[in-house]
PDB file of N, CA, C and O in Angstrom:
ATOM      1  N   MET A   1     -55.129  24.223  -0.162  1.00  0.00           N
ATOM      2  CA  MET A   1     -53.845  24.808   0.141  1.00  0.00           C
ATOM      3  C   MET A   1     -53.124  24.001   1.216  1.00  0.00           C
ATOM      4  O   MET A   1     -51.912  23.795   1.145  1.00  0.00           O
ATOM      5  N   ALA A   2     -53.885  23.547   2.214  1.00  0.00           N
ATOM      6  CA  ALA A   2     -53.280  22.777   3.303  1.00  0.00           C
ATOM      7  C   ALA A   2     -52.722  21.456   2.783  1.00  0.00           C
ATOM      8  O   ALA A   2     -51.653  21.022   3.213  1.00  0.00           O
ATOM      9  N   SER A   3     -53.439  20.814   1.862  1.00  0.00           N
ATOM     10  CA  SER A   3     -52.948  19.541   1.326  1.00  0.00           C
ATOM     11  C   SER A   3     -51.721  19.764   0.446  1.00  0.00           C
ATOM     12  O   SER A   3     -50.829  18.918   0.391  1.00  0.00           O
ATOM     13  N   PHE A   4     -51.679  20.917  -0.246  1.00  0.00           N
ATOM     14  CA  PHE A   4     -50.492  21.244  -1.053  1.00  0.00           C
ATOM     15  C   PHE A   4     -49.276  21.424  -0.145  1.00  0.00           C
ATOM     16  O   PHE A   4     -48.185  20.935  -0.440  1.00  0.00           O
ATOM     17  N   LYS A   5     -49.487  22.135   0.963  1.00  0.00           N
ATOM     18  CA  LYS A   5     -48.391  22.357   1.910  1.00  0.00           C
ATOM     19  C   LYS A   5     -47.943  21.037   2.517  1.00  0.00           C
ATOM     20  O   LYS A   5     -46.746  20.802   2.678  1.00  0.00           O
ATOM     21  N   LYS A   6     -48.900  20.171   2.856  1.00  0.00           N
ATOM     22  CA  LYS A   6     -48.581  18.864   3.426  1.00  0.00           C
ATOM     23  C   LYS A   6     -47.802  18.024   2.414  1.00  0.00           C
ATOM     24  O   LYS A   6     -46.828  17.365   2.776  1.00  0.00           O
ATOM     25  N   SER A   7     -48.220  18.043   1.165  1.00  0.00           N
ATOM     26  CA  SER A   7     -47.509  17.305   0.108  1.00  0.00           C
ATOM     27  C   SER A   7     -46.108  17.853  -0.084  1.00  0.00           C
ATOM     28  O   SER A   7     -45.150  17.098  -0.253  1.00  0.00           O
ATOM     29  N   PHE A   8     -45.997  19.184  -0.055  1.00  0.00           N
ATOM     30  CA  PHE A   8     -44.683  19.815  -0.205  1.00  0.00           C
ATOM     31  C   PHE A   8     -43.759  19.414   0.947  1.00  0.00           C
ATOM     32  O   PHE A   8     -42.597  19.081   0.715  1.00  0.00           O
ATOM     33  N   GLU A   9     -44.257  19.441   2.170  1.00  0.00           N
ATOM     34  CA  GLU A   9     -43.452  19.056   3.332  1.00  0.00           C
ATOM     35  C   GLU A   9     -43.038  17.582   3.244  1.00  0.00           C
ATOM     36  O   GLU A   9     -41.918  17.222   3.607  1.00  0.00           O
ATOM     37  N   SER A  10     -43.951  16.738   2.760  1.00  0.00           N
ATOM     38  CA  SER A  10     -43.643  15.317   2.595  1.00  0.00           C
ATOM     39  C   SER A  10     -42.551  15.134   1.550  1.00  0.00           C
ATOM     40  O   SER A  10     -41.611  14.362   1.744  1.00  0.00           O
ATOM     41  N   LEU A  11     -42.687  15.858   0.434  1.00  0.00           N
ATOM     42  CA  LEU A  11     -41.677  15.795  -0.625  1.00  0.00           C
ATOM     43  C   LEU A  11     -40.331  16.299  -0.116  1.00  0.00           C
ATOM     44  O   LEU A  11     -39.283  15.733  -0.428  1.00  0.00           O
ATOM     45  N   LYS A  12     -40.376  17.359   0.663  1.00  0.00           N
ATOM     46  CA  LYS A  12     -39.156  17.927   1.240  1.00  0.00           C
ATOM     47  C   LYS A  12     -38.473  16.910   2.155  1.00  0.00           C
ATOM     48  O   LYS A  12     -37.254  16.750   2.101  1.00  0.00           O
ATOM     49  N   GLY A  13     -39.247  16.228   2.988  1.00  0.00           N
ATOM     50  CA  GLY A  13     -38.693  15.212   3.895  1.00  0.00           C
ATOM     51  C   GLY A  13     -38.116  14.036   3.123  1.00  0.00           C
ATOM     52  O   GLY A  13     -37.035  13.544   3.448  1.00  0.00           O
ATOM     53  N   THR A  14     -38.838  13.582   2.095  1.00  0.00           N
ATOM     54  CA  THR A  14     -38.372  12.475   1.269  1.00  0.00           C
ATOM     55  C   THR A  14     -37.092  12.854   0.542  1.00  0.00           C
ATOM     56  O   THR A  14     -36.142  12.075   0.473  1.00  0.00           O
ATOM     57  N   SER A  15     -37.086  14.068   0.003  1.00  0.00           N
ATOM     58  CA  SER A  15     -35.910  14.561  -0.714  1.00  0.00           C
ATOM     59  C   SER A  15     -34.708  14.645   0.221  1.00  0.00           C
ATOM     60  O   SER A  15     -33.595  14.275  -0.155  1.00  0.00           O
ATOM     61  N   HIS A  16     -34.935  15.129   1.431  1.00  0.00           N
ATOM     62  CA  HIS A  16     -33.851  15.229   2.419  1.00  0.00           C
ATOM     63  C   HIS A  16     -33.316  13.835   2.772  1.00  0.00           C
ATOM     64  O   HIS A  16     -32.105  13.638   2.866  1.00  0.00           O
ATOM     65  N   SER A  17     -34.223  12.874   2.966  1.00  0.00           N
ATOM     66  CA  SER A  17     -33.810  11.507   3.289  1.00  0.00           C
ATOM     67  C   SER A  17     -32.999  10.894   2.156  1.00  0.00           C
ATOM     68  O   SER A  17     -31.989  10.231   2.391  1.00  0.00           O
ATOM     69  N   ALA A  18     -33.448  11.122   0.923  1.00  0.00           N
ATOM     70  CA  ALA A  18     -32.740  10.581  -0.235  1.00  0.00           C
ATOM     71  C   ALA A  18     -31.360  11.207  -0.358  1.00  0.00           C
ATOM     72  O   ALA A  18     -30.378  10.515  -0.627  1.00  0.00           O
ATOM     73  N   THR A  19     -31.288  12.512  -0.160  1.00  0.00           N
ATOM     74  CA  THR A  19     -30.002  13.216  -0.235  1.00  0.00           C
ATOM     75  C   THR A  19     -29.049  12.693   0.831  1.00  0.00           C
ATOM     76  O   THR A  19     -27.868  12.476   0.560  1.00  0.00           O
ATOM     77  N   LYS A  20     -29.557  12.492   2.037  1.00  0.00           N
ATOM     78  CA  LYS A  20     -28.709  11.972   3.121  1.00  0.00           C
ATOM     79  C   LYS A  20     -28.216  10.572   2.795  1.00  0.00           C
ATOM     80  O   LYS A  20     -27.054  10.254   3.045  1.00  0.00           O
ATOM     81  N   ALA A  21     -29.080   9.731   2.239  1.00  0.00           N
ATOM     82  CA  ALA A  21     -28.684   8.368   1.879  1.00  0.00           C
ATOM     83  C   ALA A  21     -27.605   8.384   0.806  1.00  0.00           C
ATOM     84  O   ALA A  21     -26.641   7.623   0.883  1.00  0.00           O
ATOM     85  N   VAL A  22     -27.762   9.246  -0.195  1.00  0.00           N
ATOM     86  CA  VAL A  22     -26.755   9.341  -1.262  1.00  0.00           C
ATOM     87  C   VAL A  22     -25.429   9.840  -0.683  1.00  0.00           C
ATOM     88  O   VAL A  22     -24.364   9.316  -1.011  1.00  0.00           O
ATOM     89  N   THR A  23     -25.503  10.844   0.171  1.00  0.00           N
ATOM     90  CA  THR A  23     -24.292  11.395   0.792  1.00  0.00           C
ATOM     91  C   THR A  23     -23.602  10.345   1.658  1.00  0.00           C
ATOM     92  O   THR A  23     -22.385  10.175   1.587  1.00  0.00           O
ATOM     93  N   ASP A  24     -24.387   9.642   2.473  1.00  0.00           N
ATOM     94  CA  ASP A  24     -23.809   8.592   3.326  1.00  0.00           C
ATOM     95  C   ASP A  24     -23.142   7.508   2.488  1.00  0.00           C
ATOM     96  O   ASP A  24     -22.064   7.025   2.833  1.00  0.00           O
ATOM     97  N   THR A  25     -23.784   7.130   1.393  1.00  0.00           N
ATOM     98  CA  THR A  25     -23.225   6.105   0.510  1.00  0.00           C
ATOM     99  C   THR A  25     -21.926   6.596  -0.133  1.00  0.00           C
ATOM    100  O   THR A  25     -20.954   5.848  -0.234  1.00  0.00           O
ATOM    101  N   ALA A  26     -21.919   7.845  -0.560  1.00  0.00           N
ATOM    102  CA  ALA A  26     -20.717   8.414  -1.178  1.00  0.00           C
ATOM    103  C   ALA A  26     -19.573   8.488  -0.175  1.00  0.00           C
ATOM    104  O   ALA A  26     -18.428   8.180  -0.508  1.00  0.00           O
ATOM    105  N   VAL A  27     -19.880   8.892   1.047  1.00  0.00           N
ATOM    106  CA  VAL A  27     -18.850   8.973   2.090  1.00  0.00           C
ATOM    107  C   VAL A  27     -18.301   7.580   2.391  1.00  0.00           C
ATOM    108  O   VAL A  27     -17.090   7.406   2.525  1.00  0.00           O
ATOM    109  N   GLN A  28     -19.182   6.593   2.497  1.00  0.00           N
ATOM    110  CA  GLN A  28     -18.749   5.232   2.765  1.00  0.00           C
ATOM    111  C   GLN A  28     -17.863   4.707   1.625  1.00  0.00           C
ATOM    112  O   GLN A  28     -16.843   4.063   1.874  1.00  0.00           O
ATOM    113  N   ALA A  29     -18.249   4.980   0.400  1.00  0.00           N
ATOM    114  CA  ALA A  29     -17.455   4.536  -0.759  1.00  0.00           C
ATOM    115  C   ALA A  29     -16.081   5.200  -0.749  1.00  0.00           C
ATOM    116  O   ALA A  29     -15.074   4.555  -1.040  1.00  0.00           O
ATOM    117  N   ALA A  30     -16.043   6.479  -0.415  1.00  0.00           N
ATOM    118  CA  ALA A  30     -14.757   7.188  -0.352  1.00  0.00           C
ATOM    119  C   ALA A  30     -13.877   6.615   0.751  1.00  0.00           C
ATOM    120  O   ALA A  30     -12.673   6.444   0.561  1.00  0.00           O
ATOM    121  N   GLN A  31     -14.468   6.318   1.897  1.00  0.00           N
ATOM    122  CA  GLN A  31     -13.706   5.726   2.996  1.00  0.00           C
ATOM    123  C   GLN A  31     -13.145   4.361   2.608  1.00  0.00           C
ATOM    124  O   GLN A  31     -11.999   4.043   2.923  1.00  0.00           O
ATOM    125  N   GLU A  32     -13.951   3.563   1.930  1.00  0.00           N
ATOM    126  CA  GLU A  32     -13.491   2.248   1.487  1.00  0.00           C
ATOM    127  C   GLU A  32     -12.355   2.386   0.469  1.00  0.00           C
ATOM    128  O   GLU A  32     -11.394   1.618   0.498  1.00  0.00           O
ATOM    129  N   ALA A  33     -12.472   3.360  -0.422  1.00  0.00           N
ATOM    130  CA  ALA A  33     -11.419   3.584  -1.413  1.00  0.00           C
ATOM    131  C   ALA A  33     -10.118   3.992  -0.738  1.00  0.00           C
ATOM    132  O   ALA A  33      -9.045   3.510  -1.101  1.00  0.00           O
ATOM    133  N   VAL A  34     -10.215   4.876   0.237  1.00  0.00           N
ATOM    134  CA  VAL A  34      -9.019   5.311   0.973  1.00  0.00           C
ATOM    135  C   VAL A  34      -8.399   4.120   1.702  1.00  0.00           C
ATOM    136  O   VAL A  34      -7.178   3.969   1.715  1.00  0.00           O
ATOM    137  N   GLN A  35      -9.228   3.283   2.303  1.00  0.00           N
ATOM    138  CA  GLN A  35      -8.735   2.106   3.016  1.00  0.00           C
ATOM    139  C   GLN A  35      -8.013   1.156   2.060  1.00  0.00           C
ATOM    140  O   GLN A  35      -6.958   0.616   2.394  1.00  0.00           O
ATOM    141  N   GLN A  36      -8.585   0.956   0.870  1.00  0.00           N
ATOM    142  CA  GLN A  36      -7.957   0.065  -0.110  1.00  0.00           C
ATOM    143  C   GLN A  36      -6.613   0.616  -0.570  1.00  0.00           C
ATOM    144  O   GLN A  36      -5.655  -0.139  -0.739  1.00  0.00           O
ATOM    145  N   VAL A  37      -6.540   1.925  -0.773  1.00  0.00           N
ATOM    146  CA  VAL A  37      -5.272   2.544  -1.175  1.00  0.00           C
ATOM    147  C   VAL A  37      -4.243   2.388  -0.064  1.00  0.00           C
ATOM    148  O   VAL A  37      -3.079   2.086  -0.329  1.00  0.00           O
ATOM    149  N   ALA A  38      -4.672   2.595   1.182  1.00  0.00           N
ATOM    150  CA  ALA A  38      -3.755   2.452   2.311  1.00  0.00           C
ATOM    151  C   ALA A  38      -3.231   1.022   2.409  1.00  0.00           C
ATOM    152  O   ALA A  38      -2.038   0.811   2.626  1.00  0.00           O
ATOM    153  N   GLU A  39      -4.118   0.040   2.250  1.00  0.00           N
ATOM    154  CA  GLU A  39      -3.691  -1.360   2.305  1.00  0.00           C
ATOM    155  C   GLU A  39      -2.755  -1.688   1.151  1.00  0.00           C
ATOM    156  O   GLU A  39      -1.760  -2.392   1.327  1.00  0.00           O
ATOM    157  N   SER A  40      -3.077  -1.178  -0.015  1.00  0.00           N
ATOM    158  CA  SER A  40      -2.227  -1.405  -1.187  1.00  0.00           C
ATOM    159  C   SER A  40      -0.847  -0.796  -0.977  1.00  0.00           C
ATOM    160  O   SER A  40       0.166  -1.390  -1.345  1.00  0.00           O
ATOM    161  N   SER A  41      -0.817   0.389  -0.383  1.00  0.00           N
ATOM    162  CA  SER A  41       0.468   1.046  -0.110  1.00  0.00           C
ATOM    163  C   SER A  41       1.299   0.225   0.877  1.00  0.00           C
ATOM    164  O   SER A  41       2.512   0.089   0.721  1.00  0.00           O
ATOM    165  N   LYS A  42       0.629  -0.316   1.890  1.00  0.00           N
ATOM    166  CA  LYS A  42       1.344  -1.154   2.863  1.00  0.00           C
ATOM    167  C   LYS A  42       1.931  -2.382   2.176  1.00  0.00           C
ATOM    168  O   LYS A  42       3.079  -2.754   2.420  1.00  0.00           O
ATOM    169  N   GLU A  43       1.126  -3.007   1.310  1.00  0.00           N
ATOM    170  CA  GLU A  43       1.604  -4.194   0.595  1.00  0.00           C
ATOM    171  C   GLU A  43       2.774  -3.838  -0.311  1.00  0.00           C
ATOM    172  O   GLU A  43       3.753  -4.580  -0.388  1.00  0.00           O
ATOM    173  N   THR A  44       2.673  -2.709  -0.992  1.00  0.00           N
ATOM    174  CA  THR A  44       3.745  -2.273  -1.887  1.00  0.00           C
ATOM    175  C   THR A  44       5.018  -2.002  -1.090  1.00  0.00           C
ATOM    176  O   THR A  44       6.107  -2.408  -1.495  1.00  0.00           O
ATOM    177  N   ALA A  45       4.879  -1.316   0.043  1.00  0.00           N
ATOM    178  CA  ALA A  45       6.041  -1.018   0.881  1.00  0.00           C
ATOM    179  C   ALA A  45       6.654  -2.305   1.417  1.00  0.00           C
ATOM    180  O   ALA A  45       7.876  -2.447   1.455  1.00  0.00           O
ATOM    181  N   SER A  46       5.815  -3.231   1.824  1.00  0.00           N
ATOM    182  CA  SER A  46       6.310  -4.509   2.328  1.00  0.00           C
ATOM    183  C   SER A  46       7.039  -5.281   1.239  1.00  0.00           C
ATOM    184  O   SER A  46       8.111  -5.839   1.477  1.00  0.00           O
ATOM    185  N   THR A  47       6.459  -5.313   0.051  1.00  0.00           N
ATOM    186  CA  THR A  47       7.088  -6.004  -1.071  1.00  0.00           C
ATOM    187  C   THR A  47       8.424  -5.365  -1.413  1.00  0.00           C
ATOM    188  O   THR A  47       9.400  -6.063  -1.684  1.00  0.00           O
ATOM    189  N   ALA A  48       8.466  -4.044  -1.400  1.00  0.00           N
ATOM    190  CA  ALA A  48       9.709  -3.328  -1.701  1.00  0.00           C
ATOM    191  C   ALA A  48      10.768  -3.628  -0.642  1.00  0.00           C
ATOM    192  O   ALA A  48      11.942  -3.799  -0.971  1.00  0.00           O
ATOM    193  N   ALA A  49      10.362  -3.691   0.618  1.00  0.00           N
ATOM    194  CA  ALA A  49      11.308  -3.991   1.700  1.00  0.00           C
ATOM    195  C   ALA A  49      11.859  -5.408   1.561  1.00  0.00           C
ATOM    196  O   ALA A  49      13.052  -5.636   1.757  1.00  0.00           O
ATOM    197  N   VAL A  50      10.996  -6.348   1.225  1.00  0.00           N
ATOM    198  CA  VAL A  50      11.436  -7.734   1.040  1.00  0.00           C
ATOM    199  C   VAL A  50      12.428  -7.815  -0.122  1.00  0.00           C
ATOM    200  O   VAL A  50      13.458  -8.481  -0.020  1.00  0.00           O
ATOM    201  N   GLU A  51      12.113  -7.137  -1.221  1.00  0.00           N
ATOM    202  CA  GLU A  51      12.990  -7.162  -2.389  1.00  0.00           C
ATOM    203  C   GLU A  51      14.331  -6.487  -2.076  1.00  0.00           C
ATOM    204  O   GLU A  51      15.386  -6.966  -2.494  1.00  0.00           O
ATOM    205  N   ALA A  52      14.283  -5.384  -1.347  1.00  0.00           N
ATOM    206  CA  ALA A  52      15.529  -4.708  -0.957  1.00  0.00           C
ATOM    207  C   ALA A  52      16.377  -5.624  -0.076  1.00  0.00           C
ATOM    208  O   ALA A  52      17.596  -5.682  -0.235  1.00  0.00           O
ATOM    209  N   GLY A  53      15.748  -6.328   0.839  1.00  0.00           N
ATOM    210  CA  GLY A  53      16.470  -7.274   1.694  1.00  0.00           C
ATOM    211  C   GLY A  53      17.088  -8.398   0.886  1.00  0.00           C
ATOM    212  O   GLY A  53      18.223  -8.802   1.139  1.00  0.00           O
ATOM    213  N   ARG A  54      16.341  -8.903  -0.088  1.00  0.00           N
ATOM    214  CA  ARG A  54      16.849  -9.977  -0.944  1.00  0.00           C
ATOM    215  C   ARG A  54      18.056  -9.495  -1.743  1.00  0.00           C
ATOM    216  O   ARG A  54      19.070 -10.188  -1.826  1.00  0.00           O
ATOM    217  N   GLN A  55      17.942  -8.321  -2.322  1.00  0.00           N
ATOM    218  CA  GLN A  55      19.045  -7.785  -3.112  1.00  0.00           C
ATOM    219  C   GLN A  55      20.273  -7.515  -2.239  1.00  0.00           C
ATOM    220  O   GLN A  55      21.408  -7.709  -2.674  1.00  0.00           O
ATOM    221  N   THR A  56      20.036  -7.069  -1.018  1.00  0.00           N
ATOM    222  CA  THR A  56      21.151  -6.834  -0.088  1.00  0.00           C
ATOM    223  C   THR A  56      21.858  -8.142   0.220  1.00  0.00           C
ATOM    224  O   THR A  56      23.088  -8.194   0.247  1.00  0.00           O
ATOM    225  N   GLN A  57      21.088  -9.200   0.452  1.00  0.00           N
ATOM    226  CA  GLN A  57      21.707 -10.494   0.745  1.00  0.00           C
ATOM    227  C   GLN A  57      22.489 -11.018  -0.452  1.00  0.00           C
ATOM    228  O   GLN A  57      23.557 -11.606  -0.283  1.00  0.00           O
ATOM    229  N   VAL A  58      21.969 -10.812  -1.660  1.00  0.00           N
ATOM    230  CA  VAL A  58      22.687 -11.225  -2.864  1.00  0.00           C
ATOM    231  C   VAL A  58      24.008 -10.456  -2.959  1.00  0.00           C
ATOM    232  O   VAL A  58      25.049 -11.042  -3.256  1.00  0.00           O
ATOM    233  N   ALA A  59      23.963  -9.160  -2.710  1.00  0.00           N
ATOM    234  CA  ALA A  59      25.179  -8.339  -2.778  1.00  0.00           C
ATOM    235  C   ALA A  59      26.194  -8.764  -1.717  1.00  0.00           C
ATOM    236  O   ALA A  59      27.394  -8.814  -1.987  1.00  0.00           O
ATOM    237  N   ILE A  60      25.715  -9.069  -0.517  1.00  0.00           N
ATOM    238  CA  ILE A  60      26.616  -9.535   0.552  1.00  0.00           C
ATOM    239  C   ILE A  60      27.235 -10.869   0.158  1.00  0.00           C
ATOM    240  O   ILE A  60      28.425 -11.099   0.373  1.00  0.00           O
ATOM    241  N   GLY A  61      26.420 -11.745  -0.418  1.00  0.00           N
ATOM    242  CA  GLY A  61      26.936 -13.045  -0.857  1.00  0.00           C
ATOM    243  C   GLY A  61      28.022 -12.894  -1.914  1.00  0.00           C
ATOM    244  O   GLY A  61      29.050 -13.570  -1.858  1.00  0.00           O
ATOM    245  N   LYS A  62      27.794 -12.009  -2.875  1.00  0.00           N
ATOM    246  CA  LYS A  62      28.798 -11.777  -3.918  1.00  0.00           C
ATOM    247  C   LYS A  62      30.074 -11.193  -3.324  1.00  0.00           C
ATOM    248  O   LYS A  62      31.174 -11.587  -3.710  1.00  0.00           O
ATOM    249  N   ALA A  63      29.935 -10.257  -2.388  1.00  0.00           N
ATOM    250  CA  ALA A  63      31.106  -9.653  -1.753  1.00  0.00           C
ATOM    251  C   ALA A  63      31.876 -10.693  -0.947  1.00  0.00           C
ATOM    252  O   ALA A  63      33.107 -10.696  -0.937  1.00  0.00           O
ATOM    253  N   ALA A  64      31.141 -11.578  -0.269  1.00  0.00           N
ATOM    254  CA  ALA A  64      31.794 -12.629   0.511  1.00  0.00           C
ATOM    255  C   ALA A  64      32.545 -13.598  -0.413  1.00  0.00           C
ATOM    256  O   ALA A  64      33.664 -14.010  -0.111  1.00  0.00           O
ATOM    257  N   ASP A  65      31.921 -13.953  -1.534  1.00  0.00           N
ATOM    258  CA  ASP A  65      32.587 -14.840  -2.498  1.00  0.00           C
ATOM    259  C   ASP A  65      33.859 -14.193  -3.033  1.00  0.00           C
ATOM    260  O   ASP A  65      34.892 -14.851  -3.163  1.00  0.00           O
ATOM    261  N   LYS A  66      33.779 -12.915  -3.339  1.00  0.00           N
ATOM    262  CA  LYS A  66      34.944 -12.198  -3.862  1.00  0.00           C
ATOM    263  C   LYS A  66      36.044 -12.150  -2.805  1.00  0.00           C
ATOM    264  O   LYS A  66      37.218 -12.359  -3.114  1.00  0.00           O
ATOM    265  N   ALA A  67      35.663 -11.875  -1.558  1.00  0.00           N
ATOM    266  CA  ALA A  67      36.649 -11.839  -0.476  1.00  0.00           C
ATOM    267  C   ALA A  67      37.294 -13.208  -0.296  1.00  0.00           C
ATOM    268  O   ALA A  67      38.503 -13.307  -0.088  1.00  0.00           O
ATOM    269  N   THR A  68      36.489 -14.257  -0.375  1.00  0.00           N
ATOM    270  CA  THR A  68      37.025 -15.615  -0.242  1.00  0.00           C
ATOM    271  C   THR A  68      38.022 -15.914  -1.358  1.00  0.00           C
ATOM    272  O   THR A  68      39.095 -16.465  -1.112  1.00  0.00           O
ATOM    273  N   ASP A  69      37.660 -15.547  -2.579  1.00  0.00           N
ATOM    274  CA  ASP A  69      38.562 -15.761  -3.717  1.00  0.00           C
ATOM    275  C   ASP A  69      39.866 -14.984  -3.538  1.00  0.00           C
ATOM    276  O   ASP A  69      40.949 -15.502  -3.808  1.00  0.00           O
ATOM    277  N   THR A  70      39.749 -13.749  -3.082  1.00  0.00           N
ATOM    278  CA  THR A  70      40.937 -12.914  -2.885  1.00  0.00           C
ATOM    279  C   THR A  70      41.859 -13.516  -1.820  1.00  0.00           C
ATOM    280  O   THR A  70      43.080 -13.530  -1.980  1.00  0.00           O
ATOM    281  N   ILE A  71      41.272 -14.004  -0.751  1.00  0.00           N
ATOM    282  CA  ILE A  71      42.069 -14.620   0.314  1.00  0.00           C
ATOM    283  C   ILE A  71      42.750 -15.889  -0.187  1.00  0.00           C
ATOM    284  O   ILE A  71      43.913 -16.136   0.130  1.00  0.00           O
ATOM    285  N   LYS A  72      42.036 -16.690  -0.963  1.00  0.00           N
ATOM    286  CA  LYS A  72      42.616 -17.911  -1.530  1.00  0.00           C
ATOM    287  C   LYS A  72      43.794 -17.564  -2.442  1.00  0.00           C
ATOM    288  O   LYS A  72      44.848 -18.195  -2.370  1.00  0.00           O
ATOM    289  N   GLU A  73      43.610 -16.561  -3.298  1.00  0.00           N
ATOM    290  CA  GLU A  73      44.687 -16.148  -4.201  1.00  0.00           C
ATOM    291  C   GLU A  73      45.898 -15.652  -3.396  1.00  0.00           C
ATOM    292  O   GLU A  73      47.044 -15.947  -3.737  1.00  0.00           O
ATOM    293  N   PHE A  74      45.635 -14.919  -2.356  1.00  0.00           N
ATOM    294  CA  PHE A  74      46.717 -14.405  -1.522  1.00  0.00           C
ATOM    295  C   PHE A  74      47.460 -15.566  -0.859  1.00  0.00           C
ATOM    296  O   PHE A  74      48.689 -15.584  -0.787  1.00  0.00           O
ATOM    297  N   GLY A  75      46.665 -16.544  -0.374  1.00  0.00           N
ATOM    298  CA  GLY A  75      47.264 -17.710   0.265  1.00  0.00           C
ATOM    299  C   GLY A  75      48.123 -18.495  -0.727  1.00  0.00           C
ATOM    300  O   GLY A  75      49.201 -18.969  -0.369  1.00  0.00           O
ATOM    301  N   GLN A  76      47.667 -18.632  -1.937  1.00  0.00           N
ATOM    302  CA  GLN A  76      48.429 -19.349  -2.969  1.00  0.00           C
ATOM    303  C   GLN A  76      49.715 -18.612  -3.311  1.00  0.00           C
ATOM    304  O   GLN A  76      50.749 -19.238  -3.543  1.00  0.00           O
ATOM    305  N   LYS A  77      49.655 -17.301  -3.342  1.00  0.00           N
ATOM    306  CA  LYS A  77      50.859 -16.521  -3.620  1.00  0.00           C
ATOM    307  C   LYS A  77      51.884 -16.679  -2.514  1.00  0.00           C
ATOM    308  O   LYS A  77      53.086 -16.736  -2.774  1.00  0.00           O
ATOM    309  N   LEU A  78      51.403 -16.751  -1.271  1.00  0.00           N
ATOM    310  CA  LEU A  78      52.329 -16.923  -0.146  1.00  0.00           C
ATOM    311  C   LEU A  78      52.983 -18.299  -0.187  1.00  0.00           C
ATOM    312  O   LEU A  78      54.160 -18.439   0.144  1.00  0.00           O
ATOM    313  N   GLU A  79      52.221 -19.321  -0.595  1.00  0.00           N
ATOM    314  CA  GLU A  79      52.763 -20.666  -0.662  1.00  0.00           C
ATOM    315  C   GLU A  79      53.850 -20.800  -1.699  1.00  0.00           C
ATOM    316  O   GLU A  79      54.788 -21.574  -1.512  1.00  0.00           O
ATOM    317  N   THR A  80      53.745 -20.056  -2.799  1.00  0.00           N
ATOM    318  CA  THR A  80      54.746 -20.164  -3.855  1.00  0.00           C
ATOM    319  C   THR A  80      56.021 -19.417  -3.511  1.00  0.00           C
ATOM    320  O   THR A  80      57.041 -19.641  -4.163  1.00  0.00           O
ATOM    321  N   LYS A  81      56.010 -18.559  -2.539  1.00  0.00           N
ATOM    322  CA  LYS A  81      57.216 -17.794  -2.199  1.00  0.00           C
ATOM    323  C   LYS A  81      58.086 -18.519  -1.244  1.00  0.00           C
ATOM    324  O   LYS A  81      59.138 -18.010  -0.858  1.00  0.00           O
TER     325      LYS A  81
END
């Protein structure tokens, strides 16, 4: 009976250690996954900000070109009068 109890306690300790190792591994994997998602989100936000800045500069350039053309046309109209 004593050896059965000793074996049971040993099995219980081994089982507890294995469960803790699996839990620790699962927690670590979840933390790594969260970290990867966070980094990916930062990269996505950064890429979106860069693209928004590029598009804004393109729009400003087009508006400036249009303003320049309008001023030139106005100047030409004044010269003909």
